[in-house]
Steps between C-alpha positions, in 0.01 A plus 500: 500500500674371188810409701281313748342298221846423353625385840194284552543350155866417566406315817291239324577137584830354382405226247809302607439527874414130535837404356681741734310361802614148415863610477525737796359511852462878480433563128550832324376621158631302204739644246222503243271701730779747585560564128125535439469749787790710369353498149157604634653789695677620186794694650826405677442398862732515795503195724317680782224598253466146366446343844154657569392446140554127558310518829793391720516601869685213669871599545607143415307517172653839420847353558417201281377737229835682507679172426259424216552846350878444513454169317281666236764771452766231462289310246436813294123499548519854642767771523571782744529853358740769622242632747457156658169428332413149384408478131371231271741394227361639177561216257527745210750748643656318798627149448642263760749239394843348525821642356691301239846657484739485205878480531532822296324706767145535368212276596133412466201484729304176469144594614335284766180508295675376188523678167783687329816579698594864563846632410701641792786734405843475668411816694187336644695182576754676723317431831384152396621143508397220271176341630394797718123552510399856423213722393576709194319775316466483124687806374483454125615292206857475374624504139443126469137526607555359849323645801746661741469499877610722786534364855224616737569268791725204582268237649745226583875460484596169341852494644644559843819309414719493191763246393804593297870561479683762707724759332702793632576807288662823626456375854123451461358151543194390306320188391414414140186278510528155347150537356542718190144632533607670823683796357583694820849484647462470877733729695665324799635740767825397670325420828277247319774314307522234774826342386413434136783498245479662160364262237312274741135404455286629785146568618431866581204621704346821367489756782394792278297440183585688177341836425495725196810676637727228642601136480394245765717445808562161658703291741660159449312231693644184340817409312411222255856438380761580241394572146499185278533263798360150426128460571446877515254519209186376671583657837527840334181450294302402812609810687486734200135417442420478872362148483421385856709201608483484880177381660381746769492370856120522504485261203741257667276501808186432296649199319689359801223253586459370144635166383456300180206293630147624431294474824184289481288796609602692188364221276149511646224624273708464185434287194716188523701445178767277653399189306518672161835431325607864488862557394744789488703556183794739528863548401760260638654773717170635640481523880139610551197346336198728510276332240370149441278372220263214423300426186237247400284466191126571512222444242524866395875544528716506814490575868814685609606571855763766560596504867700793635656519846259688730737777610209718616436259790847567641538874430235696697405842366701784661728258687872572510546216250240653268656847520844363417365292209325811365819703541693245294215461251649189344792263521809621314691243296866585452729280289667362814232524771137576585368767736161351598180690571417263787725332760635153423270323748215606269658518153684167531292348779131544579421664165708263290299208361760239584418137414320272745416768758170676572479859382231768504413628155269718299371289213357609166270227368448559129282320251636557150337412169655302219558835328697638795229729643427528872150355545480566874731546793502517877760568765555292812680531830651155514759271651714299257794263482738503205549144367830577326755773444571480127741702289434638153758267350346194670151585375630562149685166506186316612265667252737447207540134594874537527536376859320173572652477848338830599173393337494183711592691817213746451255264331216616725555863406565450131134506380447836671822638353390392154164673550688812610695480176183468294342792682812712448483460123131595498554805724800614298309468172205688650726788605652511152151530352428789737815673375743456789845627402774238522845650448782257428760618753802331655514480880835451670640408839830569674739214581742549792814307595578362846644838605183688413643661187305517175604210280271574208148580381300223336157493335224325693339207322121531492267221399136398537529426872575869563209603280258263675550681829491841331161428343361369828612815681361726227154343508491515884594870487224568248243317714598698810473830308151406380389427857635829636333697222171320541493565875619864456748468784807729523788306344821535302505402134802438282438742215681557174405799286499500123806667337510880501422701188862613460637147525241374253589772248871413523420130469282546191770709329760231575276223367414701187870506403491119505177476303307396810204643687344458842123479463259673735571862413536726804370230735656166407409198708722226633364289215649745248842464665471120511395491134807701398734281708358192327542669161873575550610186685685353198671824395877532558437833677222359723708549816556867419131563428396322822743717696343818363149365566595418858644849559175659386317341792417670829606371843251294701412642844266440794181707509172511690330583171466212257587601144593150384831348398589590143791259451319195636173603330302462823216744581577448870812359660651496847778328692371219721767232476805627695406653838831374644698740282256775388294720731228567235427126495461508879245783464310295242496202738365721779224628274398147393521370856280787618241415234503133603449586869286815488369520146465880500735736319405806707631342822851437361777651713647695208339790313546581132729800576713281730531230235592763238781628722621146568504424128722798433732391782521142373575618146780713647653214701484282189693761302743539790574126495540499122748788515695344788532161331601668174771699679632185666491304175674779305778519759548123490515507120764773505709308752468186282629694196802661673741230383355494147615845387649469151321175417283476185133401504218456256199709598152618409391865497215517751456879522593803291537855632642828376820432697561142381373144494454251782622152416413175678795260491410160358498209747599743778167690529675818612442836331751776431509829309682571175518879521447695180858627527617137472322455167652567158640842404173653385204718591217286639132586481279354770161379376286436813210364296702240311728434801820548306814714457593581141842621380464807278798429274542124524134410524581245768201422714495371855151378565305326772538124454825511301780257578830670576855404602633693802778499757472595866667841523452590869297419810384782729399357838398840641238557232434128439571540130681285247657680202537311174674585174479363148721195459596608149450855373483365146207268568154579375196436721227273370290790370770712331358719224652640185695821564384837380129454561349815653319472830194686618589842639431590860658188645767544767865479393776338694862558409809310608 
């Protein structure tokens, strides 16, 4: 009788059935209802037991349920036990997440649900690759107080191919991955060598994944070229991080009929903004223009229009184009090329707001007070026409009054540009009052010669024209986040957590040694950071202090749960302004477009669990792009320094570790390591709190922010490392101390 009542209870109506009926002709129970049913039943269920509990009899529905269960297993919502039973993931004891591998063999699990990472020992890492998705069981706490995990199930393999260099030892061929986070050597049997020569860079397909007892086995499927061949850096990085480059045939077929002209039928029913003098403002070398702005003064402040290319109109949900864009997650910007998220016909054509042509756009119409507050906002599906393609330098020249010829040429646009400038100053001041953190950092760009070789690295010049666009994009992103929150629709937010307790403790100890203090106690706000930055701006060690402050910060990610953006001091923030190059922005556009057409959040095509999974994926692809571009840039820097071995440079210590100091070469913007064995004949104590190495006998101190004279000792292209040495062993760094002073015990020693 009790079992009958439980079964009847589990067959109550699926609260998400209406959504499933809109998406599928033959709908099945939603993920949420499946999880609720399993929780109600209370014990592991085999698939054949779950089917009647969900009330399914149609064979087609049963088959569809099997696919959904596989997807839920892959996403870590459920796991399968050794007896084949399906179990809920106990958030306390079983944690799903992604593996972050370390070059030294250990790793960490980054939980899907957020929170503290779990330590994974080298033993547990044996069957795993960097970026694999797994479910682990919490097994205890290590000596450092970190939770430790043990692998329960591998949900998803991140890599089916590996890029690296082929070696042969004792007649056995193997591949050493180019990505240092991938610590497995891949065994290549003779029959799978496929003509590769020792030392060449290749792509290997994994035919047997690693286990706890053996290394992975693979076969060569592509020979990239000889090691150190010109132009190899980016090619290797693309393949090493498995960044998609080739458009699938299905995508090519979908875009075959597109051209750069917007059909008249697509403009129907849209707000017509073509007469407004909207303009794009970008860098001189920009090829796609995805945002345009317009500003006019009102009695209470300003009316600002931020128009963004309407990518969602050209990328249907679940189309081949959509699936490929999601797979890529974002465009990847290498020093010498771009791997776009969308094909060129869209990124440089239909979705590029080129001057004097009609374009579909999603417009944020914002009314902003004289104090820089958003009074009201609305979003529009519109058609627009850019009245000019302006560069940052041109706008700066016009606003500063330094180019009368340009001012005459764009006389009709000048009043609106001047209002944009006024609004920028108000918005910037308003953000400062809210406590937004503004670090003074130097951005650089690579300069190549006619042969494609790196010719140098130069700092980018930023002025008010850059900041005008930045403030316009920020306020549009805030307005979109407010709308999504108000309507309670599933959406991705750009979130930035406050610094962790450990990082705050280290930061406060560092500041205390300088007679400084970060206000806010255990929970400082962005305002506390901004106040300290303002306080130290005139100090000679301001750059060093800012560096330590910046390193105390967490990394921003995409999340379906809004927890605010700490660094920008926004209670809610999302990415709305770049759907051409970021998939999260495309999801935000779809959510806003749905609200404009339908008005109901519960009829949106995505659920909260789906959006949460997509946010994790997009954060992963963002990290993948960052790592790939860093690998490419590091290789280019090493190649640039090959002919500079033995040359002296002035540098700045930008990082201190127990094994040495990293030095950024002045005017070159390339960093190398002065190993502790290259320092003076002495014992060196590493002080991680003060970010310094201190000589026990000499008292010499090598500290973050010190100037130092070095020579280039060696360049290692395999490891992408540049070794430096002191230019003069007799020199004293800027912060040398008197010898003989005792140091605090317990610090690590390093000996030459």
